VEXMARPA-381204 format. One record per residue (C-alpha): x, y, z; residue number from 0. Coordinates in Angstrom, 1 decimal, decimal comma, m for minus. Each point is the difference from the previous one (the first is absolute). Example, Ala and Ser with C-alpha at 12.3 -4.5 7.8 and 13.67 -1.06 7.14 Angstrom:
+--------+--------+--------+-----+
:   east :  north :     up : seq :
+--------+--------+--------+-----+
:   12,3 :   m4,5 :    7,8 :   0 :
:    1,4 :    3,4 :   m0,7 :   1 :
+--------+--------+--------+-----+
This chain:
+--------+--------+--------+-----+
:   east :  north :     up : seq :
+--------+--------+--------+-----+
:  m24,7 :  m15,1 :   17,0 :   0 :
:   m3,5 :    1,7 :    1,4 :   1 :
:   m0,1 :    3,9 :    0,1 :   2 :
:    0,5 :   m0,2 :    3,9 :   3 :
:    3,6 :   m1,4 :   m0,3 :   4 :
:    1,0 :    2,2 :   m2,8 :   5 :
:   m0,8 :    3,2 :    2,4 :   6 :
:    2,4 :   m2,0 :    2,7 :   7 :
:    2,8 :   m0,5 :   m3,0 :   8 :
:   m0,1 :    3,4 :   m0,5 :   9 :
:   m0,2 :    1,3 :    3,4 :  10 :
:    2,6 :   m2,1 :    1,1 :  11 :
:    2,5 :    1,1 :   m3,1 :  12 :
:    3,2 :    1,1 :    0,7 :  13 :
:    0,6 :    3,4 :   m1,3 :  14 :
:    2,8 :    3,0 :    0,5 :  15 :
:   m0,7 :    3,2 :    1,6 :  16 :
:    2,2 :    2,9 :    0,7 :  17 :
:   m0,3 :    3,3 :    2,0 :  18 :
:    0,0 :    2,1 :   m3,0 :  19 :
:    1,4 :    0,8 :   m3,3 :  20 :
:    3,2 :    1,0 :    1,5 :  21 :
:    0,5 :   m2,6 :    1,7 :  22 :
:    2,5 :   m2,8 :   m1,4 :  23 :
:   m0,8 :   m3,1 :    2,3 :  24 :
:   m3,0 :   m2,1 :   m0,7 :  25 :
:   m1,7 :   m2,2 :    2,9 :  26 :
:   m1,9 :   m3,2 :   m0,9 :  27 :
:   m3,8 :    0,2 :    1,3 :  28 :
:   m3,4 :   m1,8 :   m0,2 :  29 :
:   m2,3 :    1,7 :   m2,5 :  30 :
:   m2,5 :   m0,3 :    3,2 :  31 :
:    2,2 :    2,5 :    1,6 :  32 :
:   m0,4 :    2,5 :   m2,5 :  33 :
:   m3,4 :   m0,3 :   m0,6 :  34 :
:   m0,8 :    0,0 :    4,3 :  35 :
:    2,6 :    3,6 :   m0,2 :  36 :
:   m2,3 :    1,3 :   m2,6 :  37 :
:   m3,2 :   m0,7 :    1,6 :  38 :
:    1,3 :    1,3 :    3,3 :  39 :
:    1,0 :    3,3 :   m1,8 :  40 :
:    3,5 :    0,2 :    1,9 :  41 :
:    1,2 :    2,3 :   m2,6 :  42 :
:   m3,1 :    2,1 :    0,4 :  43 :
:    1,3 :    3,4 :    0,8 :  44 :
:    2,6 :    0,0 :   m2,9 :  45 :
:   m3,2 :   m1,0 :   m2,4 :  46 :
:   m2,3 :    2,7 :    1,4 :  47 :
:    3,2 :    2,5 :   m0,7 :  48 :
:    0,7 :   m1,3 :   m3,5 :  49 :
:   m3,6 :    0,6 :   m0,8 :  50 :
:   m0,2 :    3,2 :    1,4 :  51 :
:    3,1 :    1,5 :   m1,7 :  52 :
:   m1,2 :   m1,5 :   m3,3 :  53 :
:   m3,3 :    2,0 :    0,4 :  54 :
:    1,6 :    3,2 :    0,6 :  55 :
:    2,1 :   m0,8 :   m2,9 :  56 :
:    3,2 :   m0,5 :    1,5 :  57 :
:    0,8 :   m3,1 :   m1,8 :  58 :
:    3,8 :   m0,3 :    0,2 :  59 :
:    0,0 :    0,5 :    3,8 :  60 :
:   m2,9 :   m3,0 :    0,1 :  61 :
:    2,3 :   m2,0 :   m2,2 :  62 :
:    2,8 :    0,1 :    2,2 :  63 :
:   m2,2 :   m0,9 :    2,9 :  64 :
:   m1,2 :   m2,8 :   m2,0 :  65 :
:    3,7 :   m1,2 :   m0,5 :  66 :
:    0,2 :   m0,4 :    3,4 :  67 :
:   m2,7 :   m2,6 :    0,4 :  68 :
:    1,1 :   m3,3 :    0,9 :  69 :
:   m0,2 :   m2,1 :   m3,5 :  70 :
:   m1,0 :   m3,6 :   m0,8 :  71 :
:    1,0 :   m2,3 :   m3,0 :  72 :
:   m2,4 :   m3,2 :   m0,9 :  73 :
:    3,5 :   m2,1 :   m0,4 :  74 :
:    2,2 :   m1,5 :    2,8 :  75 :
:    3,7 :    1,2 :   m0,8 :  76 :
:    2,6 :   m2,3 :    1,3 :  77 :
:    2,6 :    2,4 :    0,4 :  78 :
:   m1,6 :    2,5 :    2,3 :  79 :
:    3,3 :    2,9 :   m0,6 :  80 :
:   m0,7 :   m0,8 :   m4,0 :  81 :
:   m2,5 :    2,5 :   m0,7 :  82 :
:   m3,3 :   m0,8 :   m1,7 :  83 :
:    1,3 :   m0,5 :   m3,4 :  84 :
:   m0,1 :   m2,7 :   m2,6 :  85 :
:    3,9 :   m1,1 :    0,8 :  86 :
:   m1,3 :   m0,8 :    3,5 :  87 :
:   m1,3 :   m3,6 :   m0,1 :  88 :
:   m3,5 :   m0,4 :    1,3 :  89 :
:   m2,9 :   m2,0 :    0,2 :  90 :
:   m3,5 :    1,8 :   m1,4 :  91 :
:   m3,0 :   m0,3 :    1,9 :  92 :
:   m2,0 :    0,2 :   m3,7 :  93 :
:   m2,0 :    2,9 :    1,2 :  94 :
:   m0,2 :    2,9 :   m2,4 :  95 :
:   m0,6 :    3,5 :    1,4 :  96 :
:   m2,3 :    2,3 :   m2,3 :  97 :
:   m0,1 :    3,8 :    1,3 :  98 :
:   m2,6 :    2,2 :   m1,5 :  99 :
:    1,3 :    3,6 :    0,8 : 100 :
:   m1,1 :    3,5 :   m0,1 : 101 :
:   m3,3 :   m0,6 :    1,2 : 102 :
:   m2,4 :    1,6 :    2,9 : 103 :
:   m0,6 :   m2,4 :    2,9 : 104 :
:   m3,7 :   m0,3 :   m0,7 : 105 :
:    0,7 :   m1,2 :   m3,5 : 106 :
:    2,8 :   m2,4 :    1,3 : 107 :
:   m3,0 :   m1,4 :    2,2 : 108 :
:   m2,2 :   m0,4 :   m2,9 : 109 :
:    2,7 :   m1,7 :   m2,2 : 110 :
:    0,3 :   m2,5 :    3,1 : 111 :
:   m3,4 :   m0,7 :    0,0 : 112 :
:    0,1 :   m0,6 :   m3,9 : 113 :
:    2,9 :   m2,0 :    0,4 : 114 :
:   m1,4 :   m2,7 :    2,7 : 115 :
:   m3,4 :   m0,2 :   m2,0 : 116 :
:    1,8 :   m1,0 :   m3,4 : 117 :
:    1,6 :   m3,2 :   m1,3 : 118 :
:    3,2 :    1,2 :    1,7 : 119 :
:   m1,5 :   m0,4 :    3,6 : 120 :
:    1,1 :   m3,3 :    1,1 : 121 :
:    3,4 :    0,4 :   m1,5 : 122 :
:    0,6 :    3,1 :    2,3 : 123 :
:    2,4 :   m0,5 :    2,8 : 124 :
:   m0,2 :    3,2 :    1,8 : 125 :
:   m1,3 :    3,9 :   m1,2 : 126 :
:    0,8 :    3,2 :    2,3 : 127 :
:    0,2 :    4,0 :   m0,8 : 128 :
:    3,5 :    0,8 :   m0,9 : 129 :
:    2,0 :    3,2 :    2,1 : 130 :
:   m1,6 :    2,0 :   m2,4 : 131 :
:   m3,5 :   m0,9 :    0,1 : 132 :
:    0,2 :   m2,5 :   m3,5 : 133 :
:   m0,5 :   m3,8 :    0,1 : 134 :
:    2,2 :   m2,5 :    0,2 : 135 :
:   m0,8 :   m3,8 :    0,0 : 136 :
:    1,6 :   m3,1 :   m0,7 : 137 :
:   m1,2 :   m3,5 :   m2,3 : 138 :
:    1,2 :   m3,4 :    0,6 : 139 :
:    2,0 :   m1,5 :   m2,9 : 140 :
:    2,2 :   m3,0 :   m0,8 : 141 :
:    2,9 :    2,4 :   m1,2 : 142 :
:    3,1 :   m1,6 :    1,2 : 143 :
:    2,8 :    2,8 :    0,1 : 144 :
:    2,0 :   m1,2 :   m2,4 : 145 :
:   m0,8 :    2,4 :   m3,1 : 146 :
:   m0,6 :    3,6 :    1,0 : 147 :
:   m1,0 :    0,6 :   m3,8 : 148 :
:   m2,4 :   m2,6 :    0,1 : 149 :
:   m1,7 :    1,7 :    3,2 : 150 :
:    0,1 :    3,4 :   m1,6 : 151 :
:   m1,9 :   m1,9 :   m3,1 : 152 :
:   m2,5 :   m1,7 :    1,9 : 153 :
:   m0,6 :    3,0 :    2,6 : 154 :
:   m0,9 :    2,3 :   m3,2 : 155 :
:   m2,2 :   m3,0 :   m1,4 : 156 :
:   m1,8 :    0,0 :    3,7 : 157 :
:   m0,2 :    3,7 :    0,0 : 158 :
:   m1,9 :    0,1 :   m3,5 : 159 :
:   m2,9 :   m2,2 :    1,8 : 160 :
:   m0,1 :    2,1 :    2,8 : 161 :
:   m0,7 :    2,9 :   m2,1 : 162 :
:   m2,9 :   m1,8 :   m1,3 : 163 :
:   m1,6 :   m0,1 :    3,2 : 164 :
:    0,6 :    4,0 :    0,6 : 165 :
:    3,7 :    0,4 :    1,3 : 166 :
:    1,2 :    3,1 :   m1,5 : 167 :
:    2,2 :   m0,8 :   m2,4 : 168 :
:    2,2 :    3,4 :   m0,1 : 169 :
:    0,2 :    0,0 :    3,9 : 170 :
:    1,9 :   m3,5 :    0,4 : 171 :
:    3,7 :    0,8 :    1,1 : 172 :
:    2,0 :   m1,8 :   m2,7 : 173 :
:    3,0 :   m0,4 :    2,5 : 174 :
:   m2,0 :   m2,8 :    1,7 : 175 :
:    0,3 :   m2,1 :   m2,8 : 176 :
:    3,7 :   m1,0 :    1,0 : 177 :
:    0,3 :   m3,0 :    2,3 : 178 :
:    2,1 :    1,3 :    2,6 : 179 :
:   m1,7 :    3,2 :    0,1 : 180 :
:   m0,3 :    1,2 :    4,1 : 181 :
:   m3,5 :    1,4 :    1,1 : 182 :
:   m0,4 :    2,8 :    2,8 : 183 :
:   m2,1 :   m1,1 :    3,6 : 184 :
:   m3,0 :    1,6 :    0,1 : 185 :
:   m2,8 :    0,4 :    2,7 : 186 :
:   m3,0 :   m1,3 :   m0,7 : 187 :
:   m2,0 :   m1,9 :    2,9 : 188 :
:   m2,5 :   m1,1 :   m2,6 : 189 :
:    2,6 :   m1,8 :   m2,4 : 190 :
:   m2,1 :   m2,7 :   m1,5 : 191 :
:    1,2 :   m4,0 :   m0,5 : 192 :
:   m1,0 :   m1,9 :   m3,1 : 193 :
:   m0,6 :   m3,6 :   m0,7 : 194 :
:    3,8 :   m0,4 :   m1,1 : 195 :
:   m1,0 :   m2,1 :   m3,2 : 196 :
:    3,0 :   m0,9 :   m2,0 : 197 :
:    0,3 :    1,3 :   m3,9 : 198 :
:    1,7 :   m1,7 :   m2,5 : 199 :
:    2,6 :    1,6 :   m2,0 : 200 :
:    0,5 :   m2,7 :   m2,8 : 201 :
:   m2,6 :    1,3 :   m2,1 : 202 :
:    2,4 :    2,8 :   m0,7 : 203 :
:    3,0 :   m2,1 :   m0,7 : 204 :
:   m0,4 :   m0,6 :   m3,7 : 205 :
:   m0,5 :    4,1 :   m1,0 : 206 :
:    2,9 :    0,7 :    2,4 : 207 :
:    2,1 :   m2,8 :   m1,5 : 208 :
:   m0,8 :    1,5 :   m3,7 : 209 :
:    0,6 :    3,7 :    1,0 : 210 :
:    3,1 :   m0,9 :    1,7 : 211 :
:    1,4 :   m2,0 :   m3,3 : 212 :
:   m1,1 :    3,1 :   m2,4 : 213 :
:    1,5 :    2,5 :    2,5 : 214 :
:    3,3 :   m2,1 :    0,2 : 215 :
:    0,0 :    0,0 :   m4,0 : 216 :
:   m0,2 :    3,5 :   m0,3 : 217 :
:    2,6 :    0,4 :    2,7 : 218 :
:    2,7 :   m2,2 :   m1,5 : 219 :
:   m0,7 :    2,2 :   m3,4 : 220 :
:    0,8 :    3,1 :    1,7 : 221 :
:    2,7 :   m1,2 :    2,4 : 222 :
:    1,9 :   m1,2 :   m3,5 : 223 :
:   m0,5 :    3,1 :   m1,3 : 224 :
:    1,8 :    1,6 :    3,2 : 225 :
:    2,6 :   m2,3 :   m0,5 : 226 :
:    1,0 :    0,7 :   m3,0 : 227 :
:   m0,4 :    3,8 :    0,2 : 228 :
:    2,6 :    2,9 :    0,6 : 229 :
:   m0,5 :    1,0 :    3,5 : 230 :
:    0,1 :    3,9 :    0,5 : 231 :
:    1,9 :   m0,2 :    3,8 : 232 :
:    0,3 :    3,8 :   m0,2 : 233 :
:   m3,2 :    0,8 :   m0,9 : 234 :
:   m1,8 :   m2,5 :    2,3 : 235 :
:    1,8 :    1,0 :    3,1 : 236 :
:   m0,7 :    4,0 :   m0,8 : 237 :
:   m4,0 :   m1,1 :   m0,3 : 238 :
:    0,2 :   m2,1 :    3,2 : 239 :
:    1,4 :    2,7 :    1,7 : 240 :
:   m2,4 :    2,3 :   m0,7 : 241 :
:   m2,9 :   m2,2 :    0,3 : 242 :
:    1,0 :   m1,3 :    3,3 : 243 :
:    0,7 :    3,7 :    1,5 : 244 :
:   m3,8 :    0,8 :   m1,1 : 245 :
:   m1,5 :   m2,7 :    1,5 : 246 :
:    1,6 :    0,8 :    3,3 : 247 :
:   m0,9 :    3,7 :   m0,1 : 248 :
:   m3,6 :   m1,0 :   m0,7 : 249 :
:   m0,2 :   m2,5 :    2,9 : 250 :
:   m2,2 :    0,8 :    3,2 : 251 :
:   m1,1 :   m2,2 :    2,6 : 252 :
:   m3,2 :   m1,4 :   m1,3 : 253 :
:    1,7 :   m1,4 :   m3,2 : 254 :
:    3,2 :   m1,3 :    1,0 : 255 :
:   m0,4 :   m3,4 :   m0,3 : 256 :
:   m1,1 :    0,3 :   m3,9 : 257 :
:    2,9 :    2,5 :   m0,6 : 258 :
:    2,4 :   m2,8 :    1,4 : 259 :
:   m0,9 :   m2,1 :   m2,4 : 260 :
:    0,0 :    2,6 :   m3,0 : 261 :
:    3,8 :    0,1 :    1,0 : 262 :
:    1,1 :   m3,2 :   m0,2 : 263 :
:   m2,4 :   m0,3 :   m3,4 : 264 :
:    1,7 :    3,1 :   m1,4 : 265 :
:    3,5 :   m1,6 :    0,7 : 266 :
:   m0,8 :   m3,4 :   m1,5 : 267 :
:   m1,6 :    1,6 :   m3,4 : 268 :
:    2,8 :    2,3 :   m0,2 : 269 :
:    2,4 :   m3,0 :    0,0 : 270 :
:    1,5 :    0,7 :    3,1 : 271 :
:   m1,3 :   m3,4 :    2,2 : 272 :
:    0,1 :   m0,9 :    3,6 : 273 :
:    3,0 :    2,3 :    0,5 : 274 :
:   m1,5 :    2,9 :   m1,7 : 275 :
:   m3,2 :   m0,5 :    2,4 : 276 :
:    2,2 :    0,1 :    3,2 : 277 :
:    1,4 :    3,0 :   m0,9 : 278 :
:   m3,1 :    1,5 :   m1,2 : 279 :
:   m1,4 :   m1,1 :    3,6 : 280 :
:    3,1 :    1,1 :    1,9 : 281 :
:   m0,9 :    3,7 :   m1,6 : 282 :
:   m3,6 :   m0,3 :    1,6 : 283 :
:    1,2 :   m1,0 :    3,4 : 284 :
:    2,6 :    3,0 :    0,0 : 285 :
:   m2,9 :    2,1 :   m0,6 : 286 :
:   m2,1 :   m1,3 :    2,7 : 287 :
:   m2,3 :   m2,0 :   m2,4 : 288 :
:    0,9 :   m3,6 :    0,3 : 289 :
:   m2,3 :   m1,5 :    3,0 : 290 :
:   m0,3 :   m3,3 :   m1,0 : 291 :
:    0,5 :   m3,0 :    2,3 : 292 :
:    2,1 :   m1,8 :   m2,5 : 293 :
:    3,6 :    0,5 :   m0,1 : 294 :
:    0,5 :    2,1 :   m3,3 : 295 :
:    1,7 :   m2,9 :   m2,0 : 296 :
:   m2,9 :   m2,5 :    1,0 : 297 :
:   m2,2 :    2,6 :   m1,1 : 298 :
:    1,8 :    0,3 :   m3,2 : 299 :
:    0,1 :   m3,8 :   m0,5 : 300 :
:   m3,9 :   m0,3 :    1,0 : 301 :
:   m1,0 :    2,7 :   m3,1 : 302 :
:    2,6 :   m2,0 :   m2,4 : 303 :
:   m2,8 :   m2,6 :    0,4 : 304 :
:   m2,6 :    2,5 :   m2,0 : 305 :
:    2,8 :    0,7 :   m2,6 : 306 :
:   m1,0 :   m1,4 :   m3,7 : 307 :
:    3,8 :    0,1 :   m0,8 : 308 :
:   m0,4 :    2,4 :   m2,7 : 309 :
:    2,4 :    3,1 :   m0,4 : 310 :
:   m2,2 :    2,9 :   m1,3 : 311 :
:    1,1 :    0,4 :   m3,7 : 312 :
:    0,9 :    3,4 :    0,2 : 313 :
:    2,8 :   m0,7 :    1,6 : 314 :
:    1,3 :   m1,9 :   m3,1 : 315 :
:    1,4 :    1,7 :   m2,9 : 316 :
:   m2,0 :    0,0 :   m3,2 : 317 :
:    0,3 :   m2,8 :   m2,2 : 318 :
:   m1,4 :    0,1 :   m3,3 : 319 :
:   m3,0 :   m2,6 :   m1,1 : 320 :
:    2,4 :   m2,4 :   m1,9 : 321 :
:    1,9 :   m0,6 :    3,4 : 322 :
:   m3,1 :   m0,5 :    1,8 : 323 :
:   m1,0 :   m2,6 :   m2,7 : 324 :
:    3,5 :   m1,9 :    0,5 : 325 :
:   m0,3 :   m0,1 :    3,6 : 326 :
:   m3,5 :   m1,6 :   m0,2 : 327 :
:    1,0 :   m2,3 :   m2,6 : 328 :
:    2,9 :   m1,4 :    2,4 : 329 :
:   m2,5 :   m1,0 :    2,8 : 330 :
+--------+--------+--------+-----+
């Protein structure tokens, strides 16, 4: 496939958009539509307000304006009312979005120059300045949408190469390594298109398979300990209750998404499962802190995908070394 055909393939790709992070309904659109709206600066007034608020130190207010920007996802969700989660069947475009955050607009322009004069220049699909003034760009890959963990593995490998060409490692928004991560619209009349040459991810497959096998072996051993141990339900519930209350009390508009995830994970690690996570999220909602577009149950199910299945050992009554030896000898 020629470079011209590659560019047209991605411009014509179906993706998903929604009005804001608070909206639960998705709309299917062409990637070219998103690029045009960014180039035409359709949300320019909001972008200027965000940057002014941040410059004046009003970060929470800036975040609130940002959360009301339209968003797009580099995948086409089949159920437009199902939310942007891994359980909603989708067709992924293969694009990977990288987000260099907490840099000035001048630094972003310098990084864009470096990008388009590097070995990755042919792989870039489009690049633009983010709402906060950082740099966002996508590269074309052959990711097929079937394994979000493989996506994360390859994402980190590619970013290591991007660091080699001058991308600042400490400024990468780690959340963009998720295949179903949304991106805010921005306003950049100088949005730049690349040649969209596809990167094959197959070179990373063997290492990924080895790591997954090693991880599963370790997890199996830990699960066996969990299964044979004496779970202290009273202590686990008391710990969970305090942890949930502390997380909710610390939540602000700028970190709600991360803390919603923490509420789910602390529920899982305490051994309370999906229902515990739902209860924690309902508490956050009652406190006005749950603003996700997904339903609470779907959010808990989505977070469960990131759980390793291991309940924290501190919620089990102590065992002797001999008892642990007996457990492992039976595996």
